[in-house]
C-alpha positions as CSV (number, residue, x, y, z in Angstrom):
1,M,-45.9,16.6,10.4
2,P,-44.8,20.1,9.5
3,V,-41.2,21.1,10.5
4,V,-42.5,24.6,11.4
5,A,-44.8,23.2,14.0
6,L,-42.0,21.1,15.6
7,T,-39.7,24.1,15.5
8,A,-42.5,26.1,17.3
9,L,-42.7,23.4,19.9
10,A,-38.9,23.6,20.5
11,F,-38.9,27.4,20.7
12,A,-41.9,27.5,23.0
13,H,-40.1,25.2,25.5
14,L,-36.8,27.0,25.1
15,F,-38.8,30.2,26.0
16,D,-40.1,28.4,29.1
17,L,-36.7,27.2,30.1
18,T,-35.0,30.5,29.5
19,S,-37.6,32.4,31.5
20,F,-37.3,29.8,34.2
21,L,-33.6,30.5,34.5
22,V,-34.1,34.2,34.6
23,M,-36.9,33.9,37.2
24,T,-34.9,31.6,39.5
25,G,-31.8,33.7,39.0
26,R,-33.6,36.7,40.3
27,H,-35.9,35.2,43.0
28,G,-34.4,31.7,43.7
29,M,-36.2,28.4,43.6
30,Q,-39.0,29.6,45.9
31,A,-40.4,31.4,42.9
32,E,-41.0,28.1,41.1
33,A,-44.5,26.7,41.6
34,N,-44.0,23.3,40.1
35,P,-42.9,20.8,42.8
36,V,-41.6,18.4,40.2
37,V,-39.2,21.0,38.8
38,V,-38.1,22.0,42.3
39,A,-37.4,18.3,43.1
40,I,-35.4,17.9,39.8
41,V,-33.3,21.0,40.7
42,Q,-32.7,19.8,44.2
43,D,-31.6,16.3,43.0
44,F,-29.8,17.1,39.7
45,G,-29.4,20.9,39.5
46,L,-30.0,23.0,36.5
47,P,-28.5,20.5,34.1
48,G,-31.2,18.1,35.3
49,V,-34.0,20.5,34.5
50,T,-32.5,21.2,31.1
51,L,-32.2,17.5,30.2
52,A,-35.8,16.9,31.5
53,K,-37.1,19.8,29.3
54,I,-35.2,18.4,26.3
55,A,-36.5,14.9,27.0
56,S,-40.1,16.1,27.3
57,V,-39.9,17.9,24.0
58,V,-38.4,14.9,22.2
59,I,-41.0,12.5,23.8
60,L,-43.9,14.8,22.7
61,A,-42.5,15.1,19.2
62,L,-42.2,11.3,18.9
63,A,-45.8,10.9,20.2
64,V,-47.0,13.4,17.7
65,F,-45.1,11.7,14.9
66,A,-46.6,8.3,15.9
67,L,-50.1,9.7,16.2
68,S,-49.8,11.5,12.8
69,K,-49.8,8.3,10.9
70,R,-53.3,7.3,11.8
71,R,-54.8,10.3,13.7
72,R,-53.4,13.4,12.1
73,N,-56.0,15.7,13.7
74,V,-55.4,14.3,17.1
75,A,-51.6,14.7,16.5
76,M,-52.0,18.3,15.7
77,V,-54.1,19.0,18.8
78,V,-51.5,17.3,20.9
79,L,-48.8,19.3,19.2
80,M,-50.7,22.6,19.7
81,L,-51.2,21.8,23.4
82,G,-47.5,21.2,23.8
83,I,-46.7,24.5,22.2
84,C,-49.3,26.3,24.4
85,A,-47.8,24.6,27.5
86,G,-44.4,26.0,26.7
87,V,-45.7,29.5,25.9
88,L,-47.9,29.6,29.0
89,G,-45.0,28.3,31.2
90,G,-42.8,31.1,29.9
91,I,-45.4,33.7,30.4
92,S,-46.0,32.6,34.0
93,N,-42.3,32.7,34.6
94,I,-42.1,36.2,33.3
95,A,-45.1,37.2,35.4
96,S,-43.2,36.0,38.4
97,T,-40.1,38.1,37.7
């Protein structure tokens, strides 16, 4: 599994998290459309969202690693979907600001 692809996954989700922080800083939590994220913020605050984001990236990376042993093509598709999810999340946050 290429290190560059995993780095891209991490940066895509860092972009999503950073843009989320900017968006909610400007417009408050009412700007967030994901009810799961809103619930995490209400229960655990911003550190909870950060830990959830880190955990999701780690879990996805581990799943891709496990898949890559037998199903490399499937692993790469899952990895690309994870990268796209982070980038699209960041873009939607920017669009809301």
